[in-house]
DOTI-154893 format. One record per residue: residue in one letter; x, y, z of N, C-alpha, C, O in turn. Coordinates in steps of 0.05 Angstrom, whole numbers, plus 5000, padded with zeros to 4 digits. Example, Ala and Ser with C-alpha at 12.3 -4.5 7.8 and 13.67 -1.06 7.14 Angstrom:
BEGIN
a_5264_4886_5156_5246_4910_5156_5264_4934_5156_5285_4934_5169
s_5257_4955_5142_5273_4979_5143_5258_5001_5157_5268_5023_5161
***
This chain:
BEGIN
m_3124_7732_6042_3127_7720_6068_3129_7743_6089_3143_7763_6085
p_3115_7740_6110_3115_7760_6131_3142_7761_6146_3156_7742_6148
r_3148_7784_6154_3173_7789_6169_3171_7778_6197_3151_7781_6210
r_3192_7764_6205_3192_7756_6233_3205_7777_6254_3224_7792_6248
s_3193_7776_6276_3206_7793_6298_3226_7776_6314_3218_7757_6327
v_3251_7783_6312_3270_7769_6328_3280_7786_6351_3288_7809_6346
t_3280_7777_6374_3289_7791_6398_3310_7772_6414_3308_7748_6416
i_3331_7788_6424_3349_7774_6440_3342_7779_6468_3339_7802_6476
v_3341_7758_6485_3333_7760_6513_3359_7772_6526_3382_7766_6518
g_3355_7787_6547_3376_7802_6561_3392_7787_6582_3383_7765_6591
d_3414_7798_6590_3431_7788_6611_3442_7761_6605_3450_7756_6582
e_3443_7742_6625_3455_7717_6622_3441_7700_6602_3451_7681_6591
d_3416_7708_6598_3399_7690_6579_3408_7696_6550_3400_7681_6532
d_3423_7717_6544_3432_7723_6518_3442_7697_6502_3436_7693_6479
e_3458_7680_6517_3471_7660_6506_3452_7634_6503_3457_7616_6488
r_3430_7636_6520_3413_7611_6524_3390_7613_6506_3382_7592_6495
w_3376_7637_6500_3351_7637_6488_3349_7657_6466_3363_7678_6467
l_3332_7653_6446_3326_7670_6424_3296_7672_6423_3282_7652_6425
v_3285_7695_6420_3254_7698_6418_3249_7707_6388_3260_7726_6378
i_3232_7690_6376_3224_7696_6350_3192_7697_6349_3178_7677_6354
d_3181_7720_6342_3151_7725_6341_3140_7718_6369_3119_7705_6371
g_3153_7726_6390_3143_7722_6416_3148_7694_6428_3141_7690_6451
r_3159_7677_6414_3164_7649_6423_3192_7646_6431_3209_7655_6416
r_3199_7635_6453_3225_7629_6461_3237_7605_6452_3224_7584_6457
w_3259_7604_6441_3274_7580_6429_3301_7577_6442_3315_7597_6447
r_3309_7553_6448_3334_7548_6460_3356_7552_6438_3354_7543_6415
r_3376_7566_6445_3399_7571_6426_3417_7544_6422_3415_7526_6439
t_3432_7543_6402_3451_7522_6399_3472_7525_6420_3479_7547_6429
d_3482_7503_6429_3503_7503_6450_3528_7517_6439_3538_7508_6418
p_3538_7538_6452_3559_7553_6441_3588_7537_6445_3607_7546_6432
c_3590_7518_6459_3614_7505_6465_3621_7484_6442_3643_7474_6441
l_3601_7478_6424_3605_7456_6406_3624_7465_6383_3623_7488_6373
p_3642_7447_6375_3660_7453_6353_3644_7461_6328_3624_7448_6322
e_3653_7482_6314_3639_7492_6291_3635_7471_6269_3615_7472_6254
d_3654_7453_6266_3648_7433_6243_3626_7414_6252_3611_7404_6235
v_3623_7407_6277_3601_7389_6286_3573_7405_6283_3553_7395_6272
v_3574_7430_6292_3550_7447_6287_3541_7448_6258_3518_7445_6251
e_3561_7452_6240_3557_7453_6212_3542_7428_6202_3522_7430_6188
e_3553_7406_6210_3543_7381_6201_3515_7374_6213_3497_7362_6200
l_3511_7381_6238_3485_7378_6252_3465_7396_6238_3442_7388_6235
r_3473_7419_6231_3453_7438_6217_3448_7427_6189_3425_7430_6180
s_3466_7416_6177_3459_7403_6150_3438_7381_6153_3419_7379_6138
h_3443_7365_6173_3421_7344_6179_3395_7356_6187_3374_7346_6180
l_3396_7376_6201_3370_7390_6211_3355_7400_6185_3331_7397_6181
g_3370_7413_6169_3358_7424_6143_3345_7403_6126_3323_7404_6117
r_3362_7381_6122_3351_7357_6107_3327_7345_6120_3309_7335_6106
g_3328_7345_6146_3304_7333_6159_3279_7350_6158_3256_7340_6155
r_3283_7376_6161_3259_7396_6157_3250_7395_6129_3226_7397_6124
s_3267_7391_6109_3259_7390_6081_3244_7364_6076_3224_7364_6062
g_3254_7344_6088_3241_7316_6084_3214_7316_6097_3196_7303_6086
v_3210_7329_6119_3182_7331_6132_3163_7341_6112_3141_7330_6106
g_3171_7365_6100_3153_7378_6081_3146_7360_6057_3123_7357_6049
v_3167_7349_6045_3163_7332_6022_3146_7307_6029_3128_7300_6014
a_3151_7295_6051_3135_7272_6059_3106_7277_6067_3088_7260_6064
k_3103_7303_6078_3074_7309_6083_3059_7314_6059_3036_7305_6057
k_3071_7329_6038_3059_7332_6012_3053_7306_5998_3032_7305_5984
a_3069_7286_6002_3066_7260_5989_3045_7242_6005_3036_7222_5996
g_3039_7251_6030_3022_7235_6045_3034_7210_6058_3019_7193_6067
d_3061_7208_6058_3077_7186_6068_3083_7189_6098_3101_7202_6106
t_3066_7176_6113_3068_7180_6144_3095_7168_6154_3107_7179_6172
d_3103_7146_6141_3129_7133_6150_3152_7152_6145_3169_7156_6162
a_3152_7165_6122_3172_7184_6114_3171_7208_6131_3192_7220_6136
v_3150_7216_6140_3146_7241_6158_3160_7233_6185_3175_7249_6196
a_3155_7209_6195_3166_7200_6220_3196_7198_6219_3210_7206_6237
a_3206_7188_6196_3235_7186_6193_3248_7213_6192_3270_7218_6204
a_3234_7231_6177_3247_7258_6176_3247_7273_6202_3265_7288_6208
r_3225_7268_6217_3222_7280_6244_3244_7268_6262_3256_7282_6278
e_3249_7243_6258_3270_7231_6276_3297_7245_6270_3312_7252_6289
r_3303_7250_6244_3328_7265_6238_3328_7293_6249_3349_7303_6258
v_3306_7306_6249_3304_7334_6260_3309_7331_6290_3326_7346_6301
g_3295_7312_6304_3298_7311_6332_3327_7305_6341_3338_7317_6359
l_3340_7285_6327_3367_7279_6333_3386_7303_6330_3403_7309_6347
a_3383_7317_6306_3399_7341_6301_3394_7362_6324_3414_7374_6334
k_3371_7366_6332_3366_7388_6350_3377_7381_6379_3387_7397_6394
r_3374_7355_6386_3387_7346_6410_3416_7348_6408_3428_7356_6428
g_3429_7340_6386_3458_7344_6382_3466_7371_6386_3487_7377_6398
l_3450_7390_6376_3457_7419_6377_3451_7431_6405_3457_7454_6411
g_3438_7414_6422_3432_7426_6449_3405_7439_6449_3398_7451_6470
e_3390_7439_6429_3365_7454_6427_3341_7440_6437_3319_7450_6439
r_3346_7414_6444_3324_7398_6457_3339_7379_6477_3364_7376_6476
g_3324_7368_6495_3335_7351_6515_3344_7366_6539_3335_7389_6543
p_3362_7355_6555_3373_7369_6579_3385_7396_6571_3398_7399_6550
t_3380_7416_6588_3392_7443_6581_3422_7441_6584_3434_7431_6604
w_3435_7452_6562_3465_7450_6559_3479_7466_6580_3502_7459_6587
w_3468_7486_6591_3483_7503_6609_3485_7492_6638_3498_7504_6655
e_3471_7471_6642_3472_7455_6668_3488_7431_6667_3487_7416_6686
r_3504_7425_6644_3519_7402_6640_3547_7408_6634_3554_7430_6624
e_3565_7389_6640_3593_7392_6633_3599_7394_6604_3586_7380_6588
t_3618_7412_6597_3625_7415_6569_3630_7388_6553_3621_7383_6531
s_3646_7371_6568_3654_7345_6555_3629_7328_6549_3627_7314_6529
e_3611_7329_6566_3586_7313_6563_3569_7323_6541_3554_7308_6528
r_3569_7351_6537_3553_7363_6516_3566_7357_6489_3552_7350_6470
i_3592_7359_6487_3606_7354_6462_3602_7323_6455_3596_7316_6432
a_3604_7307_6475_3601_7277_6470_3572_7271_6459_3568_7255_6441
q_3553_7285_6470_3524_7282_6461_3522_7291_6431_3510_7278_6414
a_3534_7315_6425_3532_7324_6397_3545_7303_6379_3534_7295_6359
r_3570_7295_6385_3582_7275_6368_3567_7249_6364_3565_7239_6342
e_3555_7239_6387_3539_7217_6384_3514_7220_6366_3508_7203_6350
a_3501_7242_6370_3478_7250_6351_3489_7251_6322_3475_7241_6304
l_3511_7262_6317_3521_7263_6289_3526_7237_6278_3521_7232_6255
e_3538_7218_6295_3543_7191_6287_3517_7176_6279_3516_7161_6259
r_3497_7180_6296_3470_7168_6290_3459_7177_6265_3450_7162_6248
l_3460_7204_6262_3450_7216_6237_3465_7207_6214_3453_7201_6193
d_3491_7206_6215_3507_7193_6191_3499_7165_6185_3498_7157_6162
e_3493_7150_6205_3483_7122_6201_3457_7122_6185_3453_7102_6170
l_3439_7141_6187_3414_7143_6173_3420_7146_6144_3402_7140_6128
d_3443_7154_6135_3450_7159_6107_3464_7136_6095_3469_7135_6071
r_3470_7117_6110_3486_7093_6100_3468_7078_6080_3444_7074_6085
p_3478_7071_6058_3460_7057_6038_3453_7028_6046_3434_7016_6036
d_3469_7017_6065_3464_6987_6074_3444_6989_6098_3438_6967_6109
r_3433_7011_6106_3415_7012_6128_3388_7001_6120_3378_7007_6098
p_3376_6984_6136_3350_6972_6129_3327_6990_6126_3305_6982_6121
***
C-alpha cells in the first residue's frame, strides 16, 4: 500500500483542517466528548466496511444503507454539514448526540 502524505495546515486552521495527499479534509470537532467521538467513529468504521462488502456483493440497497451510516457519523463528528467552528458548542454537541442516537437506531433488531 502506498504511503500517504499527511500535512497539518498552519495557524488557526490547525484545528480545522487536515491535508492528506494534497486533499483538505475537515477535522473532527474538538469540543465533542471523547466517548461520543469513539462511538461515532465505531459507526463510521462499520459504515465504511459495509460499503465495501455491499459493493463486492453488488447489493445497491446495502451500499446506500452503509453510506447513510457513514454520512450520519461524519455529520455527528462535524466532518460534514455546517462548519463546527461557526456554531455554538452546545449546538454542536447536541448534533453529535442526535447523530449517535440515529445511528444506534439503525442497529435495533426491531427496525424494519
